[in-house]
mmCIF file of the C-alpha atoms, coordinates in Angstrom:
data_MODEL
# 
_entry.id   MODEL 
# 
loop_
_atom_site.group_PDB 
_atom_site.id 
_atom_site.type_symbol 
_atom_site.label_atom_id 
_atom_site.label_alt_id 
_atom_site.label_comp_id 
_atom_site.label_asym_id 
_atom_site.label_entity_id 
_atom_site.label_seq_id 
_atom_site.pdbx_PDB_ins_code 
_atom_site.Cartn_x 
_atom_site.Cartn_y 
_atom_site.Cartn_z 
_atom_site.occupancy 
_atom_site.B_iso_or_equiv 
_atom_site.pdbx_formal_charge 
_atom_site.auth_seq_id 
_atom_site.auth_comp_id 
_atom_site.auth_asym_id 
_atom_site.auth_atom_id 
_atom_site.pdbx_PDB_model_num 
ATOM 1   C CA . UNK A 1 1   ? 246.710 145.947 208.069 1.00 0.00 ? 1   UNK A CA 1 
ATOM 2   C CA . UNK A 1 2   ? 248.763 146.693 211.012 1.00 0.00 ? 2   UNK A CA 1 
ATOM 3   C CA . UNK A 1 3   ? 251.735 145.183 211.235 1.00 0.00 ? 3   UNK A CA 1 
ATOM 4   C CA . UNK A 1 4   ? 253.147 144.598 215.623 1.00 0.00 ? 4   UNK A CA 1 
ATOM 5   C CA . UNK A 1 5   ? 255.963 146.924 215.526 1.00 0.00 ? 5   UNK A CA 1 
ATOM 6   C CA . UNK A 1 6   ? 253.763 150.043 214.677 1.00 0.00 ? 6   UNK A CA 1 
ATOM 7   C CA . UNK A 1 7   ? 250.559 148.502 216.746 1.00 0.00 ? 7   UNK A CA 1 
ATOM 8   C CA . UNK A 1 8   ? 253.156 147.941 219.641 1.00 0.00 ? 8   UNK A CA 1 
ATOM 9   C CA . UNK A 1 9   ? 254.735 151.686 218.981 1.00 0.00 ? 9   UNK A CA 1 
ATOM 10  C CA . UNK A 1 10  ? 250.787 153.051 219.101 1.00 0.00 ? 10  UNK A CA 1 
ATOM 11  C CA . UNK A 1 11  ? 250.424 151.167 223.236 1.00 0.00 ? 11  UNK A CA 1 
ATOM 12  C CA . UNK A 1 12  ? 253.943 151.986 224.506 1.00 0.00 ? 12  UNK A CA 1 
ATOM 13  C CA . UNK A 1 13  ? 252.709 155.409 223.412 1.00 0.00 ? 13  UNK A CA 1 
ATOM 14  C CA . UNK A 1 14  ? 249.429 155.423 225.417 1.00 0.00 ? 14  UNK A CA 1 
ATOM 15  C CA . UNK A 1 15  ? 251.393 153.626 227.558 1.00 0.00 ? 15  UNK A CA 1 
ATOM 16  C CA . UNK A 1 16  ? 252.951 156.836 227.954 1.00 0.00 ? 16  UNK A CA 1 
ATOM 17  C CA . UNK A 1 17  ? 250.611 158.925 229.266 1.00 0.00 ? 17  UNK A CA 1 
ATOM 18  C CA . UNK A 1 18  ? 248.177 155.778 230.975 1.00 0.00 ? 18  UNK A CA 1 
ATOM 19  C CA . UNK A 1 19  ? 249.598 153.527 233.220 1.00 0.00 ? 19  UNK A CA 1 
ATOM 20  C CA . UNK A 1 20  ? 249.491 149.698 232.346 1.00 0.00 ? 20  UNK A CA 1 
ATOM 21  C CA . UNK A 1 21  ? 248.497 147.097 234.630 1.00 0.00 ? 21  UNK A CA 1 
ATOM 22  C CA . UNK A 1 22  ? 252.603 146.407 236.701 1.00 0.00 ? 22  UNK A CA 1 
ATOM 23  C CA . UNK A 1 23  ? 253.733 142.748 235.197 1.00 0.00 ? 23  UNK A CA 1 
ATOM 24  C CA . UNK A 1 24  ? 256.565 140.652 234.989 1.00 0.00 ? 24  UNK A CA 1 
ATOM 25  C CA . UNK A 1 25  ? 258.352 140.822 231.638 1.00 0.00 ? 25  UNK A CA 1 
ATOM 26  C CA . UNK A 1 26  ? 257.181 137.782 231.064 1.00 0.00 ? 26  UNK A CA 1 
ATOM 27  C CA . UNK A 1 27  ? 253.498 138.617 231.287 1.00 0.00 ? 27  UNK A CA 1 
ATOM 28  C CA . UNK A 1 28  ? 254.489 141.646 229.758 1.00 0.00 ? 28  UNK A CA 1 
ATOM 29  C CA . UNK A 1 29  ? 255.481 140.307 226.237 1.00 0.00 ? 29  UNK A CA 1 
ATOM 30  C CA . UNK A 1 30  ? 252.607 137.998 226.570 1.00 0.00 ? 30  UNK A CA 1 
ATOM 31  C CA . UNK A 1 31  ? 250.477 141.003 226.671 1.00 0.00 ? 31  UNK A CA 1 
ATOM 32  C CA . UNK A 1 32  ? 251.759 142.801 224.474 1.00 0.00 ? 32  UNK A CA 1 
ATOM 33  C CA . UNK A 1 33  ? 250.909 139.757 222.237 1.00 0.00 ? 33  UNK A CA 1 
ATOM 34  C CA . UNK A 1 34  ? 248.025 139.407 223.224 1.00 0.00 ? 34  UNK A CA 1 
ATOM 35  C CA . UNK A 1 35  ? 247.597 143.067 221.875 1.00 0.00 ? 35  UNK A CA 1 
ATOM 36  C CA . UNK A 1 36  ? 248.877 142.840 218.647 1.00 0.00 ? 36  UNK A CA 1 
ATOM 37  C CA . UNK A 1 37  ? 246.822 139.673 217.871 1.00 0.00 ? 37  UNK A CA 1 
ATOM 38  C CA . UNK A 1 38  ? 243.651 141.510 218.787 1.00 0.00 ? 38  UNK A CA 1 
ATOM 39  C CA . UNK A 1 39  ? 244.311 145.170 216.808 1.00 0.00 ? 39  UNK A CA 1 
ATOM 40  C CA . UNK A 1 40  ? 245.902 143.097 214.234 1.00 0.00 ? 40  UNK A CA 1 
ATOM 41  C CA . UNK A 1 41  ? 243.504 142.863 211.722 1.00 0.00 ? 41  UNK A CA 1 
ATOM 42  C CA . UNK A 1 42  ? 242.352 147.109 211.280 1.00 0.00 ? 42  UNK A CA 1 
ATOM 43  C CA . UNK A 1 43  ? 244.653 149.751 209.753 1.00 0.00 ? 43  UNK A CA 1 
ATOM 44  C CA . UNK A 1 44  ? 247.385 151.266 212.033 1.00 0.00 ? 44  UNK A CA 1 
ATOM 45  C CA . UNK A 1 45  ? 245.694 154.813 211.182 1.00 0.00 ? 45  UNK A CA 1 
ATOM 46  C CA . UNK A 1 46  ? 242.557 153.653 213.143 1.00 0.00 ? 46  UNK A CA 1 
ATOM 47  C CA . UNK A 1 47  ? 244.543 152.443 215.897 1.00 0.00 ? 47  UNK A CA 1 
ATOM 48  C CA . UNK A 1 48  ? 246.696 155.248 216.481 1.00 0.00 ? 48  UNK A CA 1 
ATOM 49  C CA . UNK A 1 49  ? 244.057 157.667 216.236 1.00 0.00 ? 49  UNK A CA 1 
ATOM 50  C CA . UNK A 1 50  ? 241.577 155.160 219.008 1.00 0.00 ? 50  UNK A CA 1 
ATOM 51  C CA . UNK A 1 51  ? 244.497 155.619 220.832 1.00 0.00 ? 51  UNK A CA 1 
ATOM 52  C CA . UNK A 1 52  ? 244.993 159.235 220.829 1.00 0.00 ? 52  UNK A CA 1 
ATOM 53  C CA . UNK A 1 53  ? 240.846 159.355 221.923 1.00 0.00 ? 53  UNK A CA 1 
ATOM 54  C CA . UNK A 1 54  ? 242.210 156.963 225.051 1.00 0.00 ? 54  UNK A CA 1 
ATOM 55  C CA . UNK A 1 55  ? 244.748 160.013 225.773 1.00 0.00 ? 55  UNK A CA 1 
ATOM 56  C CA . UNK A 1 56  ? 242.597 162.507 224.828 1.00 0.00 ? 56  UNK A CA 1 
ATOM 57  C CA . UNK A 1 57  ? 239.625 161.347 227.271 1.00 0.00 ? 57  UNK A CA 1 
ATOM 58  C CA . UNK A 1 58  ? 238.698 161.690 231.350 1.00 0.00 ? 58  UNK A CA 1 
ATOM 59  C CA . UNK A 1 59  ? 240.478 158.303 231.414 1.00 0.00 ? 59  UNK A CA 1 
ATOM 60  C CA . UNK A 1 60  ? 243.846 157.530 233.253 1.00 0.00 ? 60  UNK A CA 1 
ATOM 61  C CA . UNK A 1 61  ? 243.809 154.482 233.187 1.00 0.00 ? 61  UNK A CA 1 
ATOM 62  C CA . UNK A 1 62  ? 245.833 152.255 230.064 1.00 0.00 ? 62  UNK A CA 1 
ATOM 63  C CA . UNK A 1 63  ? 241.693 150.253 228.435 1.00 0.00 ? 63  UNK A CA 1 
ATOM 64  C CA . UNK A 1 64  ? 241.434 147.242 227.968 1.00 0.00 ? 64  UNK A CA 1 
ATOM 65  C CA . UNK A 1 65  ? 240.774 145.472 224.160 1.00 0.00 ? 65  UNK A CA 1 
ATOM 66  C CA . UNK A 1 66  ? 236.929 145.686 225.133 1.00 0.00 ? 66  UNK A CA 1 
ATOM 67  C CA . UNK A 1 67  ? 237.482 149.601 226.090 1.00 0.00 ? 67  UNK A CA 1 
ATOM 68  C CA . UNK A 1 68  ? 239.879 150.383 222.741 1.00 0.00 ? 68  UNK A CA 1 
ATOM 69  C CA . UNK A 1 69  ? 238.601 147.621 220.213 1.00 0.00 ? 69  UNK A CA 1 
ATOM 70  C CA . UNK A 1 70  ? 235.103 149.240 219.826 1.00 0.00 ? 70  UNK A CA 1 
ATOM 71  C CA . UNK A 1 71  ? 236.685 153.101 219.282 1.00 0.00 ? 71  UNK A CA 1 
ATOM 72  C CA . UNK A 1 72  ? 239.106 151.723 216.801 1.00 0.00 ? 72  UNK A CA 1 
ATOM 73  C CA . UNK A 1 73  ? 235.726 150.533 214.466 1.00 0.00 ? 73  UNK A CA 1 
ATOM 74  C CA . UNK A 1 74  ? 234.229 153.673 215.410 1.00 0.00 ? 74  UNK A CA 1 
ATOM 75  C CA . UNK A 1 75  ? 236.983 155.743 213.791 1.00 0.00 ? 75  UNK A CA 1 
ATOM 76  C CA . UNK A 1 76  ? 236.778 153.110 210.665 1.00 0.00 ? 76  UNK A CA 1 
ATOM 77  C CA . UNK A 1 77  ? 234.875 153.851 207.600 1.00 0.00 ? 77  UNK A CA 1 
ATOM 78  C CA . UNK A 1 78  ? 231.096 152.928 208.046 1.00 0.00 ? 78  UNK A CA 1 
ATOM 79  C CA . UNK A 1 79  ? 230.984 149.963 205.315 1.00 0.00 ? 79  UNK A CA 1 
ATOM 80  C CA . UNK A 1 80  ? 227.729 151.544 203.883 1.00 0.00 ? 80  UNK A CA 1 
ATOM 81  C CA . UNK A 1 81  ? 230.657 154.288 202.666 1.00 0.00 ? 81  UNK A CA 1 
ATOM 82  C CA . UNK A 1 82  ? 231.547 154.827 199.305 1.00 0.00 ? 82  UNK A CA 1 
ATOM 83  C CA . UNK A 1 83  ? 229.562 154.839 196.055 1.00 0.00 ? 83  UNK A CA 1 
ATOM 84  C CA . UNK A 1 84  ? 225.828 154.468 196.829 1.00 0.00 ? 84  UNK A CA 1 
ATOM 85  C CA . UNK A 1 85  ? 223.530 151.318 195.282 1.00 0.00 ? 85  UNK A CA 1 
ATOM 86  C CA . UNK A 1 86  ? 220.586 152.175 193.933 1.00 0.00 ? 86  UNK A CA 1 
ATOM 87  C CA . UNK A 1 87  ? 217.454 149.263 194.895 1.00 0.00 ? 87  UNK A CA 1 
ATOM 88  C CA . UNK A 1 88  ? 216.849 147.861 191.172 1.00 0.00 ? 88  UNK A CA 1 
ATOM 89  C CA . UNK A 1 89  ? 213.284 149.359 190.218 1.00 0.00 ? 89  UNK A CA 1 
ATOM 90  C CA . UNK A 1 90  ? 211.235 148.913 187.096 1.00 0.00 ? 90  UNK A CA 1 
ATOM 91  C CA . UNK A 1 91  ? 212.554 151.550 184.807 1.00 0.00 ? 91  UNK A CA 1 
ATOM 92  C CA . UNK A 1 92  ? 210.464 153.573 181.881 1.00 0.00 ? 92  UNK A CA 1 
ATOM 93  C CA . UNK A 1 93  ? 211.037 152.667 178.226 1.00 0.00 ? 93  UNK A CA 1 
ATOM 94  C CA . UNK A 1 94  ? 213.322 155.784 177.555 1.00 0.00 ? 94  UNK A CA 1 
ATOM 95  C CA . UNK A 1 95  ? 215.611 154.560 180.357 1.00 0.00 ? 95  UNK A CA 1 
ATOM 96  C CA . UNK A 1 96  ? 215.148 150.898 178.986 1.00 0.00 ? 96  UNK A CA 1 
ATOM 97  C CA . UNK A 1 97  ? 216.371 151.759 175.491 1.00 0.00 ? 97  UNK A CA 1 
ATOM 98  C CA . UNK A 1 98  ? 219.691 153.686 176.798 1.00 0.00 ? 98  UNK A CA 1 
ATOM 99  C CA . UNK A 1 99  ? 221.355 151.100 178.730 1.00 0.00 ? 99  UNK A CA 1 
ATOM 100 C CA . UNK A 1 100 ? 223.755 148.816 177.396 1.00 0.00 ? 100 UNK A CA 1 
ATOM 101 C CA . UNK A 1 101 ? 222.637 146.206 175.919 1.00 0.00 ? 101 UNK A CA 1 
ATOM 102 C CA . UNK A 1 102 ? 224.146 143.584 179.351 1.00 0.00 ? 102 UNK A CA 1 
ATOM 103 C CA . UNK A 1 103 ? 222.423 146.130 181.778 1.00 0.00 ? 103 UNK A CA 1 
ATOM 104 C CA . UNK A 1 104 ? 219.017 145.336 179.539 1.00 0.00 ? 104 UNK A CA 1 
ATOM 105 C CA . UNK A 1 105 ? 220.023 141.593 180.027 1.00 0.00 ? 105 UNK A CA 1 
ATOM 106 C CA . UNK A 1 106 ? 220.957 142.102 182.948 1.00 0.00 ? 106 UNK A CA 1 
ATOM 107 C CA . UNK A 1 107 ? 217.373 144.031 183.431 1.00 0.00 ? 107 UNK A CA 1 
ATOM 108 C CA . UNK A 1 108 ? 215.179 141.889 181.417 1.00 0.00 ? 108 UNK A CA 1 
ATOM 109 C CA . UNK A 1 109 ? 216.503 138.945 184.089 1.00 0.00 ? 109 UNK A CA 1 
ATOM 110 C CA . UNK A 1 110 ? 215.974 140.894 187.580 1.00 0.00 ? 110 UNK A CA 1 
ATOM 111 C CA . UNK A 1 111 ? 211.764 141.359 185.266 1.00 0.00 ? 111 UNK A CA 1 
ATOM 112 C CA . UNK A 1 112 ? 211.296 138.147 184.908 1.00 0.00 ? 112 UNK A CA 1 
ATOM 113 C CA . UNK A 1 113 ? 212.367 136.864 188.267 1.00 0.00 ? 113 UNK A CA 1 
ATOM 114 C CA . UNK A 1 114 ? 210.487 138.751 190.089 1.00 0.00 ? 114 UNK A CA 1 
ATOM 115 C CA . UNK A 1 115 ? 207.846 138.250 187.905 1.00 0.00 ? 115 UNK A CA 1 
ATOM 116 C CA . UNK A 1 116 ? 207.950 134.302 188.455 1.00 0.00 ? 116 UNK A CA 1 
ATOM 117 C CA . UNK A 1 117 ? 208.595 135.363 192.403 1.00 0.00 ? 117 UNK A CA 1 
ATOM 118 C CA . UNK A 1 118 ? 205.269 137.247 192.591 1.00 0.00 ? 118 UNK A CA 1 
ATOM 119 C CA . UNK A 1 119 ? 203.268 134.205 190.215 1.00 0.00 ? 119 UNK A CA 1 
ATOM 120 C CA . UNK A 1 120 ? 204.133 131.000 192.185 1.00 0.00 ? 120 UNK A CA 1 
ATOM 121 C CA . UNK A 1 121 ? 205.621 128.161 192.731 1.00 0.00 ? 121 UNK A CA 1 
ATOM 122 C CA . UNK A 1 122 ? 202.031 127.542 194.067 1.00 0.00 ? 122 UNK A CA 1 
ATOM 123 C CA . UNK A 1 123 ? 201.420 124.584 197.329 1.00 0.00 ? 123 UNK A CA 1 
ATOM 124 C CA . UNK A 1 124 ? 198.057 123.437 198.473 1.00 0.00 ? 124 UNK A CA 1 
ATOM 125 C CA . UNK A 1 125 ? 196.619 124.682 201.079 1.00 0.00 ? 125 UNK A CA 1 
ATOM 126 C CA . UNK A 1 126 ? 193.406 122.579 201.829 1.00 0.00 ? 126 UNK A CA 1 
ATOM 127 C CA . UNK A 1 127 ? 193.039 118.707 201.412 1.00 0.00 ? 127 UNK A CA 1 
ATOM 128 C CA . UNK A 1 128 ? 194.814 114.865 202.387 1.00 0.00 ? 128 UNK A CA 1 
ATOM 129 C CA . UNK A 1 129 ? 197.591 117.154 199.919 1.00 0.00 ? 129 UNK A CA 1 
ATOM 130 C CA . UNK A 1 130 ? 198.147 120.303 202.015 1.00 0.00 ? 130 UNK A CA 1 
ATOM 131 C CA . UNK A 1 131 ? 201.879 121.069 201.490 1.00 0.00 ? 131 UNK A CA 1 
ATOM 132 C CA . UNK A 1 132 ? 201.470 119.453 197.717 1.00 0.00 ? 132 UNK A CA 1 
ATOM 133 C CA . UNK A 1 133 ? 202.844 121.984 194.847 1.00 0.00 ? 133 UNK A CA 1 
ATOM 134 C CA . UNK A 1 134 ? 199.697 122.378 192.050 1.00 0.00 ? 134 UNK A CA 1 
ATOM 135 C CA . UNK A 1 135 ? 200.547 121.289 189.010 1.00 0.00 ? 135 UNK A CA 1 
ATOM 136 C CA . UNK A 1 136 ? 200.571 123.700 185.696 1.00 0.00 ? 136 UNK A CA 1 
ATOM 137 C CA . UNK A 1 137 ? 196.734 122.542 185.543 1.00 0.00 ? 137 UNK A CA 1 
ATOM 138 C CA . UNK A 1 138 ? 195.270 123.716 188.900 1.00 0.00 ? 138 UNK A CA 1 
ATOM 139 C CA . UNK A 1 139 ? 198.443 126.879 188.457 1.00 0.00 ? 139 UNK A CA 1 
ATOM 140 C CA . UNK A 1 140 ? 196.238 130.539 188.660 1.00 0.00 ? 140 UNK A CA 1 
ATOM 141 C CA . UNK A 1 141 ? 195.288 131.805 185.876 1.00 0.00 ? 141 UNK A CA 1 
ATOM 142 C CA . UNK A 1 142 ? 198.023 134.988 186.810 1.00 0.00 ? 142 UNK A CA 1 
ATOM 143 C CA . UNK A 1 143 ? 200.930 132.180 187.097 1.00 0.00 ? 143 UNK A CA 1 
ATOM 144 C CA . UNK A 1 144 ? 199.637 130.955 183.452 1.00 0.00 ? 144 UNK A CA 1 
ATOM 145 C CA . UNK A 1 145 ? 200.530 134.654 182.827 1.00 0.00 ? 145 UNK A CA 1 
ATOM 146 C CA . UNK A 1 146 ? 203.265 135.651 184.137 1.00 0.00 ? 146 UNK A CA 1 
ATOM 147 C CA . UNK A 1 147 ? 204.705 132.119 183.080 1.00 0.00 ? 147 UNK A CA 1 
ATOM 148 C CA . UNK A 1 148 ? 203.790 134.519 178.902 1.00 0.00 ? 148 UNK A CA 1 
ATOM 149 C CA . UNK A 1 149 ? 204.995 137.220 179.949 1.00 0.00 ? 149 UNK A CA 1 
ATOM 150 C CA . UNK A 1 150 ? 208.143 135.103 181.345 1.00 0.00 ? 150 UNK A CA 1 
ATOM 151 C CA . UNK A 1 151 ? 208.443 133.092 177.628 1.00 0.00 ? 151 UNK A CA 1 
ATOM 152 C CA . UNK A 1 152 ? 208.618 136.623 175.915 1.00 0.00 ? 152 UNK A CA 1 
ATOM 153 C CA . UNK A 1 153 ? 211.049 138.266 178.334 1.00 0.00 ? 153 UNK A CA 1 
ATOM 154 C CA . UNK A 1 154 ? 213.292 135.024 177.994 1.00 0.00 ? 154 UNK A CA 1 
ATOM 155 C CA . UNK A 1 155 ? 212.926 135.300 173.833 1.00 0.00 ? 155 UNK A CA 1 
ATOM 156 C CA . UNK A 1 156 ? 214.382 138.638 174.335 1.00 0.00 ? 156 UNK A CA 1 
ATOM 157 C CA . UNK A 1 157 ? 217.561 137.913 176.518 1.00 0.00 ? 157 UNK A CA 1 
ATOM 158 C CA . UNK A 1 158 ? 218.483 135.631 174.132 1.00 0.00 ? 158 UNK A CA 1 
ATOM 159 C CA . UNK A 1 159 ? 217.902 137.278 170.730 1.00 0.00 ? 159 UNK A CA 1 
ATOM 160 C CA . UNK A 1 160 ? 220.069 140.035 173.127 1.00 0.00 ? 160 UNK A CA 1 
ATOM 161 C CA . UNK A 1 161 ? 222.879 137.813 173.713 1.00 0.00 ? 161 UNK A CA 1 
ATOM 162 C CA . UNK A 1 162 ? 222.437 136.452 169.960 1.00 0.00 ? 162 UNK A CA 1 
ATOM 163 C CA . UNK A 1 163 ? 223.125 140.360 169.245 1.00 0.00 ? 163 UNK A CA 1 
ATOM 164 C CA . UNK A 1 164 ? 226.876 140.138 171.273 1.00 0.00 ? 164 UNK A CA 1 
ATOM 165 C CA . UNK A 1 165 ? 227.570 137.060 170.328 1.00 0.00 ? 165 UNK A CA 1 
ATOM 166 C CA . UNK A 1 166 ? 226.890 138.409 166.847 1.00 0.00 ? 166 UNK A CA 1 
ATOM 167 C CA . UNK A 1 167 ? 229.392 141.675 167.211 1.00 0.00 ? 167 UNK A CA 1 
ATOM 168 C CA . UNK A 1 168 ? 231.870 139.148 169.123 1.00 0.00 ? 168 UNK A CA 1 
ATOM 169 C CA . UNK A 1 169 ? 232.469 137.217 166.148 1.00 0.00 ? 169 UNK A CA 1 
ATOM 170 C CA . UNK A 1 170 ? 233.241 139.953 163.839 1.00 0.00 ? 170 UNK A CA 1 
ATOM 171 C CA . UNK A 1 171 ? 235.465 141.659 165.535 1.00 0.00 ? 171 UNK A CA 1 
ATOM 172 C CA . UNK A 1 172 ? 237.735 138.425 165.852 1.00 0.00 ? 172 UNK A CA 1 
# 
């Protein structure tokens, strides 16, 4: 991020065009320290660009940190810039076959998690035990179906992990 000298130079360049408030030397020193502290977490390029935009605007007074900081933030790349991350989605059998083993494991773990989050845990909604988790015997059929499907997925995850471990052992 920007160092104090670079920040001070950018602000002094802006001060040539937009008069800063009049103050004593001591006050000016504290003022500059505060500015540097406010801007230190930003790249110097963003600070310089914000100063240039302020200078080129209709503003004739020196900005306050509250006026310049939004301009600095506005020139930073948005956090969403960069490679777009695709949301997880169920995939076809062909897509699954093409995945590397580690991605297959990851995919199956997500499938299992989605499956179980949609199936339970379920709470009792009536009577004296309202708010109590249902016992396995009290769970609806969809929960038992989800548990059985999750067990199959767990077995496949374990099989894939064993495949990775065997490949490691053979390579060693």
